[in-house]
Biopython code that builds the backbone (N, CA, C, O; Angstrom):
import numpy as np
from Bio.PDB.StructureBuilder import StructureBuilder

atoms = [
    (1, "MET", "N", (23.760, 30.533, -22.872)),
    (1, "MET", "CA", (22.554, 29.798, -22.479)),
    (1, "MET", "C", (21.324, 30.523, -23.014)),
    (1, "MET", "O", (21.265, 31.752, -23.044)),
    (2, "GLN", "N", (20.360, 29.737, -23.428)),
    (2, "GLN", "CA", (19.096, 30.274, -23.932)),
    (2, "GLN", "C", (18.021, 30.016, -22.879)),
    (2, "GLN", "O", (17.932, 28.918, -22.331)),
    (3, "LYS", "N", (17.216, 31.020, -22.602)),
    (3, "LYS", "CA", (16.153, 30.913, -21.598)),
    (3, "LYS", "C", (14.828, 30.635, -22.298)),
    (3, "LYS", "O", (14.443, 31.347, -23.225)),
    (4, "TYR", "N", (14.129, 29.584, -21.840)),
    (4, "TYR", "CA", (12.840, 29.190, -22.410)),
    (4, "TYR", "C", (11.784, 29.135, -21.320)),
    (4, "TYR", "O", (12.049, 28.680, -20.208)),
    (5, "PHE", "N", (10.578, 29.604, -21.647)),
    (5, "PHE", "CA", (9.454, 29.447, -20.725)),
    (5, "PHE", "C", (9.073, 27.977, -20.719)),
    (5, "PHE", "O", (8.868, 27.387, -21.780)),
    (6, "LEU", "N", (8.976, 27.379, -19.546)),
    (6, "LEU", "CA", (8.613, 25.972, -19.428)),
    (6, "LEU", "C", (7.107, 25.816, -19.219)),
    (6, "LEU", "O", (6.429, 25.172, -20.019)),
    (7, "CYS", "N", (6.585, 26.412, -18.136)),
    (7, "CYS", "CA", (5.167, 26.277, -17.848)),
    (7, "CYS", "C", (4.766, 27.186, -16.693)),
    (7, "CYS", "O", (5.610, 27.747, -15.994)),
    (8, "HIS", "N", (3.458, 27.315, -16.513)),
    (8, "HIS", "CA", (2.927, 27.977, -15.325)),
    (8, "HIS", "C", (3.001, 26.976, -14.169)),
    (8, "HIS", "O", (3.051, 25.767, -14.394)),
    (9, "TYR", "N", (3.009, 27.471, -12.965)),
    (9, "TYR", "CA", (3.168, 26.604, -11.788)),
    (9, "TYR", "C", (2.070, 25.547, -11.677)),
    (9, "TYR", "O", (2.330, 24.440, -11.205)),
    (10, "ASP", "N", (0.860, 25.866, -12.098)),
    (10, "ASP", "CA", (-0.245, 24.909, -11.950)),
    (10, "ASP", "C", (-0.217, 23.792, -13.001)),
    (10, "ASP", "O", (-1.073, 22.908, -12.975)),
    (11, "ALA", "N", (0.746, 23.817, -13.918)),
    (11, "ALA", "CA", (0.862, 22.765, -14.928)),
    (11, "ALA", "C", (1.495, 21.492, -14.370)),
    (11, "ALA", "O", (1.399, 20.427, -14.979)),
    (12, "LEU", "N", (2.142, 21.607, -13.210)),
    (12, "LEU", "CA", (2.794, 20.455, -12.594)),
    (12, "LEU", "C", (2.118, 20.114, -11.281)),
    (12, "LEU", "O", (1.770, 20.996, -10.496)),
    (13, "SER", "N", (1.936, 18.815, -11.052)),
    (13, "SER", "CA", (1.321, 18.336, -9.817)),
    (13, "SER", "C", (2.293, 17.424, -9.082)),
    (13, "SER", "O", (3.152, 16.788, -9.693)),
    (14, "GLU", "N", (2.148, 17.372, -7.790)),
    (14, "GLU", "CA", (2.987, 16.516, -6.950)),
    (14, "GLU", "C", (2.935, 15.072, -7.447)),
    (14, "GLU", "O", (1.856, 14.530, -7.689)),
    (15, "GLY", "N", (4.112, 14.454, -7.596)),
    (15, "GLY", "CA", (4.188, 13.058, -8.000)),
    (15, "GLY", "C", (3.898, 12.807, -9.473)),
    (15, "GLY", "O", (3.702, 11.659, -9.872)),
    (16, "GLN", "N", (3.867, 13.840, -10.274)),
    (16, "GLN", "CA", (3.576, 13.702, -11.697)),
    (16, "GLN", "C", (4.769, 14.131, -12.539)),
    (16, "GLN", "O", (5.617, 14.896, -12.079)),
    (17, "SER", "N", (4.834, 13.640, -13.767)),
    (17, "SER", "CA", (5.880, 14.054, -14.708)),
    (17, "SER", "C", (5.213, 14.635, -15.948)),
    (17, "SER", "O", (4.079, 14.291, -16.284)),
    (18, "LYS", "N", (5.938, 15.520, -16.617)),
    (18, "LYS", "CA", (5.393, 16.156, -17.818)),
    (18, "LYS", "C", (6.539, 16.502, -18.750)),
    (18, "LYS", "O", (7.553, 17.050, -18.317)),
    (19, "GLY", "N", (6.381, 16.184, -20.028)),
    (19, "GLY", "CA", (7.386, 16.494, -21.033)),
    (19, "GLY", "C", (7.097, 17.820, -21.699)),
    (19, "GLY", "O", (5.951, 18.265, -21.752)),
    (20, "PHE", "N", (8.153, 18.456, -22.213)),
    (20, "PHE", "CA", (8.034, 19.755, -22.864)),
    (20, "PHE", "C", (8.951, 19.810, -24.083)),
    (20, "PHE", "O", (10.076, 19.310, -24.055)),
    (21, "SER", "N", (8.452, 20.425, -25.148)),
    (21, "SER", "CA", (9.270, 20.732, -26.318)),
    (21, "SER", "C", (9.682, 22.182, -26.223)),
    (21, "SER", "O", (8.855, 23.056, -25.965)),
    (22, "LEU", "N", (10.955, 22.437, -26.429)),
    (22, "LEU", "CA", (11.480, 23.789, -26.294)),
    (22, "LEU", "C", (12.097, 24.258, -27.604)),
    (22, "LEU", "O", (12.603, 23.458, -28.391)),
    (23, "GLY", "N", (12.048, 25.556, -27.823)),
    (23, "GLY", "CA", (12.712, 26.154, -28.972)),
    (23, "GLY", "C", (12.156, 25.670, -30.286)),
    (23, "GLY", "O", (10.944, 25.523, -30.444)),
    (24, "ASP", "N", (13.051, 25.419, -31.240)),
    (24, "ASP", "CA", (12.627, 25.022, -32.583)),
    (24, "ASP", "C", (12.608, 23.507, -32.756)),
    (24, "ASP", "O", (12.847, 23.009, -33.856)),
    (25, "ASN", "N", (12.332, 22.784, -31.706)),
    (25, "ASN", "CA", (12.248, 21.327, -31.742)),
    (25, "ASN", "C", (11.093, 20.917, -32.652)),
    (25, "ASN", "O", (9.928, 21.142, -32.324)),
    (26, "THR", "N", (11.417, 20.317, -33.790)),
    (26, "THR", "CA", (10.382, 19.901, -34.751)),
    (26, "THR", "C", (10.274, 18.381, -34.841)),
    (26, "THR", "O", (9.641, 17.861, -35.759)),
    (27, "THR", "N", (10.881, 17.669, -33.902)),
    (27, "THR", "CA", (10.883, 16.208, -33.959)),
    (27, "THR", "C", (9.573, 15.584, -33.502)),
    (27, "THR", "O", (9.327, 14.405, -33.759)),
    (28, "GLY", "N", (8.734, 16.353, -32.832)),
    (28, "GLY", "CA", (7.492, 15.808, -32.308)),
    (28, "GLY", "C", (7.662, 15.128, -30.968)),
    (28, "GLY", "O", (6.695, 14.603, -30.417)),
    (29, "THR", "N", (8.881, 15.127, -30.426)),
    (29, "THR", "CA", (9.119, 14.544, -29.114)),
    (29, "THR", "C", (9.524, 15.646, -28.141)),
    (29, "THR", "O", (9.997, 16.707, -28.547)),
    (30, "ASP", "N", (9.334, 15.382, -26.875)),
    (30, "ASP", "CA", (9.710, 16.349, -25.846)),
    (30, "ASP", "C", (11.211, 16.252, -25.596)),
    (30, "ASP", "O", (11.757, 15.155, -25.477)),
    (31, "ASN", "N", (11.881, 17.413, -25.515)),
    (31, "ASN", "CA", (13.321, 17.358, -25.290)),
    (31, "ASN", "C", (13.709, 17.549, -23.825)),
    (31, "ASN", "O", (14.873, 17.350, -23.476)),
    (32, "VAL", "N", (12.769, 17.927, -22.962)),
    (32, "VAL", "CA", (13.000, 17.962, -21.519)),
    (32, "VAL", "C", (11.749, 17.453, -20.817)),
    (32, "VAL", "O", (10.667, 17.405, -21.401)),
    (33, "PHE", "N", (11.916, 17.075, -19.551)),
    (33, "PHE", "CA", (10.747, 16.710, -18.757)),
    (33, "PHE", "C", (10.945, 17.206, -17.344)),
    (33, "PHE", "O", (12.069, 17.407, -16.884)),
    (34, "ALA", "N", (9.821, 17.402, -16.660)),
    (34, "ALA", "CA", (9.836, 17.906, -15.290)),
    (34, "ALA", "C", (9.072, 16.942, -14.394)),
    (34, "ALA", "O", (8.100, 16.309, -14.807)),
    (35, "VAL", "N", (9.542, 16.853, -13.154)),
    (35, "VAL", "CA", (8.878, 16.035, -12.132)),
    (35, "VAL", "C", (8.786, 16.882, -10.871)),
    (35, "VAL", "O", (9.755, 17.535, -10.483)),
    (36, "MET", "N", (7.610, 16.870, -10.229)),
    (36, "MET", "CA", (7.465, 17.554, -8.949)),
    (36, "MET", "C", (7.442, 16.503, -7.850)),
    (36, "MET", "O", (6.635, 15.572, -7.860)),
    (37, "LYS", "N", (8.355, 16.684, -6.902)),
    (37, "LYS", "CA", (8.410, 15.764, -5.760)),
    (37, "LYS", "C", (8.752, 16.571, -4.517)),
    (37, "LYS", "O", (9.719, 17.333, -4.511)),
    (38, "GLY", "N", (7.969, 16.406, -3.482)),
    (38, "GLY", "CA", (8.202, 17.129, -2.233)),
    (38, "GLY", "C", (8.143, 18.632, -2.406)),
    (38, "GLY", "O", (8.821, 19.374, -1.695)),
    (39, "GLY", "N", (7.326, 19.085, -3.359)),
    (39, "GLY", "CA", (7.192, 20.512, -3.623)),
    (39, "GLY", "C", (8.315, 21.098, -4.462)),
    (39, "GLY", "O", (8.268, 22.275, -4.820)),
    (40, "GLU", "N", (9.328, 20.292, -4.782)),
    (40, "GLU", "CA", (10.452, 20.735, -5.618)),
    (40, "GLU", "C", (10.220, 20.282, -7.054)),
    (40, "GLU", "O", (9.588, 19.255, -7.300)),
    (41, "ILE", "N", (10.733, 21.051, -7.984)),
    (41, "ILE", "CA", (10.615, 20.714, -9.394)),
    (41, "ILE", "C", (11.999, 20.363, -9.935)),
    (41, "ILE", "O", (12.950, 21.131, -9.793)),
    (42, "TYR", "N", (12.091, 19.197, -10.553)),
    (42, "TYR", "CA", (13.330, 18.705, -11.136)),
    (42, "TYR", "C", (13.128, 18.587, -12.641)),
    (42, "TYR", "O", (12.141, 18.009, -13.096)),
    (43, "VAL", "N", (14.061, 19.134, -13.412)),
    (43, "VAL", "CA", (13.962, 19.096, -14.869)),
    (43, "VAL", "C", (15.226, 18.438, -15.418)),
    (43, "VAL", "O", (16.344, 18.736, -14.998)),
    (44, "TYR", "N", (15.006, 17.523, -16.382)),
    (44, "TYR", "CA", (16.112, 16.798, -17.002)),
    (44, "TYR", "C", (15.923, 16.765, -18.517)),
    (44, "TYR", "O", (14.806, 16.891, -19.018)),
    (45, "SER", "N", (17.034, 16.594, -19.240)),
    (45, "SER", "CA", (16.963, 16.333, -20.674)),
    (45, "SER", "C", (16.331, 14.966, -20.866)),
    (45, "SER", "O", (16.593, 14.040, -20.098)),
    (46, "ASN", "N", (15.511, 14.843, -21.878)),
    (46, "ASN", "CA", (14.821, 13.586, -22.153)),
    (46, "ASN", "C", (15.721, 12.664, -22.975)),
    (46, "ASN", "O", (15.402, 12.319, -24.113)),
    (47, "ILE", "N", (16.838, 12.275, -22.389)),
    (47, "ILE", "CA", (17.794, 11.396, -23.062)),
    (47, "ILE", "C", (18.334, 10.401, -22.040)),
    (47, "ILE", "O", (18.867, 10.793, -21.002)),
    (48, "CYS", "N", (18.196, 9.134, -22.337)),
    (48, "CYS", "CA", (18.748, 8.102, -21.476)),
    (48, "CYS", "C", (20.262, 8.057, -21.676)),
    (48, "CYS", "O", (20.721, 8.031, -22.819)),
    (49, "PRO", "N", (21.053, 8.048, -20.598)),
    (49, "PRO", "CA", (22.511, 8.008, -20.749)),
    (49, "PRO", "C", (23.030, 6.689, -21.325)),
    (49, "PRO", "O", (24.174, 6.618, -21.773)),
    (50, "HIS", "N", (22.207, 5.657, -21.315)),
    (50, "HIS", "CA", (22.641, 4.340, -21.805)),
    (50, "HIS", "C", (22.636, 4.269, -23.329)),
    (50, "HIS", "O", (23.627, 3.860, -23.935)),
    (51, "ARG", "N", (21.525, 4.664, -23.951)),
    (51, "ARG", "CA", (21.399, 4.505, -25.398)),
    (51, "ARG", "C", (21.145, 5.808, -26.141)),
    (51, "ARG", "O", (21.071, 5.811, -27.370)),
    (52, "GLY", "N", (21.010, 6.912, -25.421)),
    (52, "GLY", "CA", (20.782, 8.193, -26.079)),
    (52, "GLY", "C", (19.404, 8.342, -26.693)),
    (52, "GLY", "O", (19.215, 9.124, -27.624)),
    (53, "ILE", "N", (18.439, 7.591, -26.174)),
    (53, "ILE", "CA", (17.067, 7.655, -26.685)),
    (53, "ILE", "C", (16.164, 8.336, -25.652)),
    (53, "ILE", "O", (16.557, 8.539, -24.503)),
    (54, "ASN", "N", (14.952, 8.683, -26.080)),
    (54, "ASN", "CA", (13.992, 9.291, -25.162)),
    (54, "ASN", "C", (13.589, 8.297, -24.085)),
    (54, "ASN", "O", (13.546, 7.089, -24.316)),
    (55, "LEU", "N", (13.296, 8.827, -22.907)),
    (55, "LEU", "CA", (12.946, 7.994, -21.756)),
    (55, "LEU", "C", (11.480, 7.574, -21.737)),
    (55, "LEU", "O", (11.155, 6.496, -21.240)),
    (56, "ASP", "N", (10.597, 8.406, -22.267)),
    (56, "ASP", "CA", (9.160, 8.160, -22.136)),
    (56, "ASP", "C", (8.652, 7.173, -23.188)),
    (56, "ASP", "O", (9.144, 7.125, -24.315)),
    (57, "TRP", "N", (7.656, 6.393, -22.784)),
    (57, "TRP", "CA", (7.022, 5.453, -23.697)),
    (57, "TRP", "C", (5.670, 5.967, -24.166)),
    (57, "TRP", "O", (5.171, 5.539, -25.207)),
    (58, "GLN", "N", (5.084, 6.867, -23.422)),
    (58, "GLN", "CA", (3.849, 7.564, -23.778)),
    (58, "GLN", "C", (4.005, 8.992, -23.309)),
    (58, "GLN", "O", (4.833, 9.278, -22.443)),
    (59, "LYS", "N", (3.225, 9.883, -23.866)),
    (59, "LYS", "CA", (3.276, 11.291, -23.503)),
    (59, "LYS", "C", (3.202, 11.445, -21.983)),
    (59, "LYS", "O", (2.294, 10.918, -21.341)),
    (60, "ASP", "N", (4.167, 12.172, -21.418)),
    (60, "ASP", "CA", (4.227, 12.507, -19.994)),
    (60, "ASP", "C", (4.392, 11.304, -19.062)),
    (60, "ASP", "O", (4.098, 11.405, -17.871)),
    (61, "GLN", "N", (4.853, 10.178, -19.585)),
    (61, "GLN", "CA", (5.070, 8.977, -18.765)),
    (61, "GLN", "C", (6.563, 8.759, -18.559)),
    (61, "GLN", "O", (7.214, 8.069, -19.343)),
    (62, "PHE", "N", (7.099, 9.359, -17.493)),
    (62, "PHE", "CA", (8.522, 9.251, -17.194)),
    (62, "PHE", "C", (8.786, 8.526, -15.880)),
    (62, "PHE", "O", (9.942, 8.272, -15.541)),
    (63, "LEU", "N", (7.738, 8.189, -15.135)),
    (63, "LEU", "CA", (7.910, 7.599, -13.805)),
    (63, "LEU", "C", (7.547, 6.125, -13.781)),
    (63, "LEU", "O", (6.785, 5.641, -14.618)),
    (64, "ASP", "N", (8.111, 5.414, -12.796)),
    (64, "ASP", "CA", (7.751, 4.015, -12.601)),
    (64, "ASP", "C", (6.305, 3.943, -12.100)),
    (64, "ASP", "O", (5.727, 4.974, -11.755)),
    (65, "PRO", "N", (5.711, 2.747, -12.054)),
    (65, "PRO", "CA", (4.300, 2.632, -11.642)),
    (65, "PRO", "C", (3.990, 3.233, -10.273)),
    (65, "PRO", "O", (2.869, 3.684, -10.042)),
    (66, "ASP", "N", (4.958, 3.246, -9.368)),
    (66, "ASP", "CA", (4.731, 3.818, -8.037)),
    (66, "ASP", "C", (4.942, 5.330, -8.000)),
    (66, "ASP", "O", (4.616, 5.973, -7.003)),
    (67, "GLY", "N", (5.480, 5.900, -9.069)),
    (67, "GLY", "CA", (5.759, 7.333, -9.103)),
    (67, "GLY", "C", (6.933, 7.724, -8.224)),
    (67, "GLY", "O", (7.087, 8.894, -7.874)),
    (68, "ALA", "N", (7.762, 6.752, -7.865)),
    (68, "ALA", "CA", (8.870, 7.008, -6.947)),
    (68, "ALA", "C", (10.196, 7.255, -7.656)),
    (68, "ALA", "O", (11.093, 7.888, -7.100)),
    (69, "LEU", "N", (10.319, 6.753, -8.891)),
    (69, "LEU", "CA", (11.570, 6.849, -9.635)),
    (69, "LEU", "C", (11.284, 7.190, -11.092)),
    (69, "LEU", "O", (10.194, 6.923, -11.598)),
    (70, "ILE", "N", (12.256, 7.775, -11.753)),
    (70, "ILE", "CA", (12.177, 7.975, -13.200)),
    (70, "ILE", "C", (12.576, 6.649, -13.838)),
    (70, "ILE", "O", (13.521, 5.997, -13.394)),
    (71, "GLN", "N", (11.843, 6.253, -14.888)),
    (71, "GLN", "CA", (12.109, 4.962, -15.516)),
    (71, "GLN", "C", (12.266, 5.116, -17.022)),
    (71, "GLN", "O", (11.472, 5.800, -17.667)),
    (72, "CYS", "N", (13.292, 4.481, -17.581)),
    (72, "CYS", "CA", (13.480, 4.465, -19.028)),
    (72, "CYS", "C", (12.556, 3.412, -19.622)),
    (72, "CYS", "O", (12.578, 2.254, -19.204)),
    (73, "ALA", "N", (11.748, 3.808, -20.590)),
    (73, "ALA", "CA", (10.792, 2.882, -21.200)),
    (73, "ALA", "C", (11.482, 1.811, -22.036)),
    (73, "ALA", "O", (10.925, 0.731, -22.231)),
    (74, "SER", "N", (12.673, 2.090, -22.529)),
    (74, "SER", "CA", (13.351, 1.149, -23.410)),
    (74, "SER", "C", (13.911, -0.061, -22.669)),
    (74, "SER", "O", (13.697, -1.197, -23.093)),
    (75, "HIS", "N", (14.623, 0.167, -21.573)),
    (75, "HIS", "CA", (15.261, -0.952, -20.882)),
    (75, "HIS", "C", (15.002, -0.982, -19.385)),
    (75, "HIS", "O", (15.595, -1.797, -18.678)),
    (76, "GLY", "N", (14.127, -0.107, -18.884)),
    (76, "GLY", "CA", (13.712, -0.169, -17.487)),
    (76, "GLY", "C", (14.678, 0.407, -16.478)),
    (76, "GLY", "O", (14.472, 0.239, -15.276)),
    (77, "ALA", "N", (15.732, 1.083, -16.922)),
    (77, "ALA", "CA", (16.659, 1.694, -15.964)),
    (77, "ALA", "C", (15.891, 2.630, -15.042)),
    (77, "ALA", "O", (14.937, 3.285, -15.463)),
    (78, "LEU", "N", (16.310, 2.690, -13.785)),
    (78, "LEU", "CA", (15.642, 3.522, -12.787)),
    (78, "LEU", "C", (16.584, 4.615, -12.295)),
    (78, "LEU", "O", (17.764, 4.372, -12.041)),
    (79, "PHE", "N", (16.036, 5.827, -12.167)),
    (79, "PHE", "CA", (16.804, 7.002, -11.784)),
    (79, "PHE", "C", (16.153, 7.693, -10.592)),
    (79, "PHE", "O", (14.927, 7.765, -10.504)),
    (80, "LEU", "N", (16.968, 8.197, -9.681)),
    (80, "LEU", "CA", (16.442, 8.992, -8.569)),
    (80, "LEU", "C", (15.901, 10.314, -9.102)),
    (80, "LEU", "O", (16.542, 10.963, -9.929)),
    (81, "ILE", "N", (14.733, 10.709, -8.631)),
    (81, "ILE", "CA", (14.126, 11.963, -9.084)),
    (81, "ILE", "C", (14.972, 13.156, -8.659)),
    (81, "ILE", "O", (15.153, 14.095, -9.435)),
    (82, "GLU", "N", (15.485, 13.131, -7.449)),
    (82, "GLU", "CA", (16.186, 14.296, -6.898)),
    (82, "GLU", "C", (17.552, 14.560, -7.534)),
    (82, "GLU", "O", (17.997, 15.706, -7.577)),
    (83, "THR", "N", (18.222, 13.516, -8.026)),
    (83, "THR", "CA", (19.579, 13.686, -8.553)),
    (83, "THR", "C", (19.751, 13.229, -9.993)),
    (83, "THR", "O", (20.716, 13.618, -10.650)),
    (84, "GLY", "N", (18.838, 12.416, -10.492)),
    (84, "GLY", "CA", (18.963, 11.855, -11.831)),
    (84, "GLY", "C", (19.910, 10.673, -11.905)),
    (84, "GLY", "O", (20.149, 10.146, -12.992)),
    (85, "GLU", "N", (20.462, 10.239, -10.760)),
    (85, "GLU", "CA", (21.405, 9.129, -10.741)),
    (85, "GLU", "C", (20.711, 7.811, -11.072)),
    (85, "GLU", "O", (19.641, 7.511, -10.543)),
    (86, "CYS", "N", (21.331, 7.033, -11.950)),
    (86, "CYS", "CA", (20.801, 5.709, -12.288)),
    (86, "CYS", "C", (21.171, 4.735, -11.172)),
    (86, "CYS", "O", (22.347, 4.559, -10.855)),
    (87, "ILE", "N", (20.159, 4.109, -10.583)),
    (87, "ILE", "CA", (20.399, 3.188, -9.473)),
    (87, "ILE", "C", (20.131, 1.734, -9.836)),
    (87, "ILE", "O", (20.424, 0.835, -9.048)),
    (88, "ALA", "N", (19.572, 1.494, -11.034)),
    (88, "ALA", "CA", (19.323, 0.125, -11.483)),
    (88, "ALA", "C", (19.238, 0.116, -13.005)),
    (88, "ALA", "O", (18.674, 1.021, -13.621)),
    (89, "GLY", "N", (19.812, -0.931, -13.595)),
    (89, "GLY", "CA", (19.773, -1.055, -15.044)),
    (89, "GLY", "C", (21.155, -0.949, -15.658)),
    (89, "GLY", "O", (22.148, -0.817, -14.942)),
    (90, "PRO", "N", (21.227, -1.006, -16.984)),
    (90, "PRO", "CA", (22.514, -1.049, -17.673)),
    (90, "PRO", "C", (23.355, 0.223, -17.567)),
    (90, "PRO", "O", (24.534, 0.212, -17.919)),
    (91, "CYS", "N", (22.772, 1.299, -17.095)),
    (91, "CYS", "CA", (23.540, 2.548, -16.970)),
    (91, "CYS", "C", (23.787, 2.911, -15.504)),
    (91, "CYS", "O", (23.988, 4.084, -15.189)),
    (92, "SER", "N", (23.774, 1.926, -14.606)),
    (92, "SER", "CA", (24.029, 2.190, -13.183)),
    (92, "SER", "C", (25.297, 3.006, -13.011)),
    (92, "SER", "O", (26.335, 2.714, -13.605)),
    (93, "GLY", "N", (25.186, 4.038, -12.181)),
    (93, "GLY", "CA", (26.305, 4.928, -11.935)),
    (93, "GLY", "C", (26.303, 6.158, -12.832)),
    (93, "GLY", "O", (26.898, 7.176, -12.477)),
    (94, "ASP", "N", (25.644, 6.086, -13.990)),
    (94, "ASP", "CA", (25.478, 7.257, -14.849)),
    (94, "ASP", "C", (24.343, 8.106, -14.293)),
    (94, "ASP", "O", (23.731, 7.751, -13.286)),
    (95, "ALA", "N", (24.067, 9.212, -14.943)),
    (95, "ALA", "CA", (22.981, 10.089, -14.478)),
    (95, "ALA", "C", (22.350, 10.828, -15.642)),
    (95, "ALA", "O", (22.967, 11.035, -16.688)),
    (96, "LEU", "N", (21.118, 11.215, -15.432)),
    (96, "LEU", "CA", (20.427, 12.072, -16.387)),
    (96, "LEU", "C", (21.066, 13.458, -16.355)),
    (96, "LEU", "O", (21.705, 13.834, -15.373)),
    (97, "THR", "N", (20.889, 14.210, -17.433)),
    (97, "THR", "CA", (21.437, 15.562, -17.506)),
    (97, "THR", "C", (20.428, 16.547, -16.932)),
    (97, "THR", "O", (19.350, 16.727, -17.499)),
    (98, "PRO", "N", (20.767, 17.191, -15.807)),
    (98, "PRO", "CA", (19.830, 18.157, -15.221)),
    (98, "PRO", "C", (19.777, 19.431, -16.062)),
    (98, "PRO", "O", (20.747, 19.804, -16.721)),
    (99, "VAL", "N", (18.624, 20.082, -16.021)),
    (99, "VAL", "CA", (18.416, 21.344, -16.719)),
    (99, "VAL", "C", (18.118, 22.401, -15.657)),
    (99, "VAL", "O", (17.198, 22.228, -14.857)),
    (100, "PRO", "N", (18.886, 23.492, -15.639)),
    (100, "PRO", "CA", (18.661, 24.539, -14.633)),
    (100, "PRO", "C", (17.275, 25.160, -14.770)),
    (100, "PRO", "O", (16.806, 25.422, -15.877)),
    (101, "VAL", "N", (16.626, 25.391, -13.626)),
    (101, "VAL", "CA", (15.281, 25.969, -13.572)),
    (101, "VAL", "C", (15.366, 27.348, -12.933)),
    (101, "VAL", "O", (16.102, 27.562, -11.969)),
    (102, "GLU", "N", (14.604, 28.269, -13.485)),
    (102, "GLU", "CA", (14.515, 29.610, -12.920)),
    (102, "GLU", "C", (13.056, 29.881, -12.569)),
    (102, "GLU", "O", (12.171, 29.742, -13.413)),
    (103, "TYR", "N", (12.815, 30.267, -11.328)),
    (103, "TYR", "CA", (11.470, 30.569, -10.864)),
    (103, "TYR", "C", (11.188, 32.049, -11.107)),
    (103, "TYR", "O", (11.991, 32.907, -10.740)),
    (104, "ALA", "N", (10.054, 32.344, -11.722)),
    (104, "ALA", "CA", (9.652, 33.724, -11.992)),
    (104, "ALA", "C", (8.194, 33.889, -11.590)),
    (104, "ALA", "O", (7.501, 32.908, -11.319)),
    (105, "GLN", "N", (7.743, 35.108, -11.554)),
    (105, "GLN", "CA", (6.368, 35.378, -11.137)),
    (105, "GLN", "C", (5.350, 34.707, -12.064)),
    (105, "GLN", "O", (4.304, 34.248, -11.604)),
    (106, "ASP", "N", (5.646, 34.647, -13.355)),
    (106, "ASP", "CA", (4.695, 34.077, -14.310)),
    (106, "ASP", "C", (4.861, 32.575, -14.517)),
    (106, "ASP", "O", (4.067, 31.971, -15.239)),
    (107, "GLY", "N", (5.867, 31.955, -13.906)),
    (107, "GLY", "CA", (6.045, 30.513, -14.034)),
    (107, "GLY", "C", (7.496, 30.102, -14.050)),
    (107, "GLY", "O", (8.371, 30.821, -13.566)),
    (108, "LEU", "N", (7.737, 28.936, -14.612)),
    (108, "LEU", "CA", (9.072, 28.354, -14.638)),
    (108, "LEU", "C", (9.749, 28.557, -15.989)),
    (108, "LEU", "O", (9.120, 28.474, -17.044)),
    (109, "TYR", "N", (11.050, 28.824, -15.921)),
    (109, "TYR", "CA", (11.873, 28.922, -17.116)),
    (109, "TYR", "C", (13.005, 27.927, -16.967)),
    (109, "TYR", "O", (13.392, 27.579, -15.852)),
    (110, "VAL", "N", (13.540, 27.464, -18.100)),
    (110, "VAL", "CA", (14.718, 26.619, -18.096)),
    (110, "VAL", "C", (15.808, 27.296, -18.908)),
    (110, "VAL", "O", (15.537, 28.087, -19.812)),
    (111, "LEU", "N", (17.046, 26.967, -18.564)),
    (111, "LEU", "CA", (18.201, 27.490, -19.272)),
    (111, "LEU", "C", (18.842, 26.341, -20.032)),
    (111, "LEU", "O", (19.278, 25.353, -19.440)),
    (112, "MET", "N", (18.894, 26.483, -21.346)),
    (112, "MET", "CA", (19.431, 25.438, -22.202)),
    (112, "MET", "C", (20.653, 25.963, -22.960)),
    (112, "MET", "O", (20.712, 27.146, -23.294)),
    (113, "PRO", "N", (21.628, 25.088, -23.233)),
    (113, "PRO", "CA", (22.779, 25.527, -24.039)),
    (113, "PRO", "C", (22.311, 25.927, -25.434)),
    (113, "PRO", "O", (21.350, 25.373, -25.967)),
    (114, "GLU", "N", (22.997, 26.881, -26.003)),
    (114, "GLU", "CA", (22.611, 27.336, -27.355)),
    (114, "GLU", "C", (23.123, 26.394, -28.411)),
    (114, "GLU", "O", (22.895, 26.616, -29.600)),
]
sb = StructureBuilder()
sb.init_structure("model")
sb.init_model(0)
sb.init_chain("A")
sb.init_seg("    ")
for serial, (resi, resn, name, xyz) in enumerate(atoms, 1):
    if name == "N":
        sb.init_residue(resn, " ", resi, " ")
    sb.init_atom(name, np.array(xyz, "f"), 0.0, 1.0, " ", f" {name:<3s}", serial, name[0])
structure = sb.get_structure()
């Protein structure tokens, strides 16, 4: 596993999502995203399990209009923030890939496969 610095704690706000590019990602797209809900931070790979495409339609836009669920911009699938489970859409029963988070004094780190 490779450890990457994700962000400082103040970069994430309650009910907000934010995408991040890690490592040598030169595609111009974010390969992970984070959501803060209930004071907890959830990080997932930015890949829809249905079509293997990015979930966001605009920079840092991973949530539905109410900010209650993660939403795929391509086909509208909805995922629970806490588990990544798809609860509506063509990938119902599938789930987003969680990314392990490590809390440190200087901020958040993620562990990614090499």
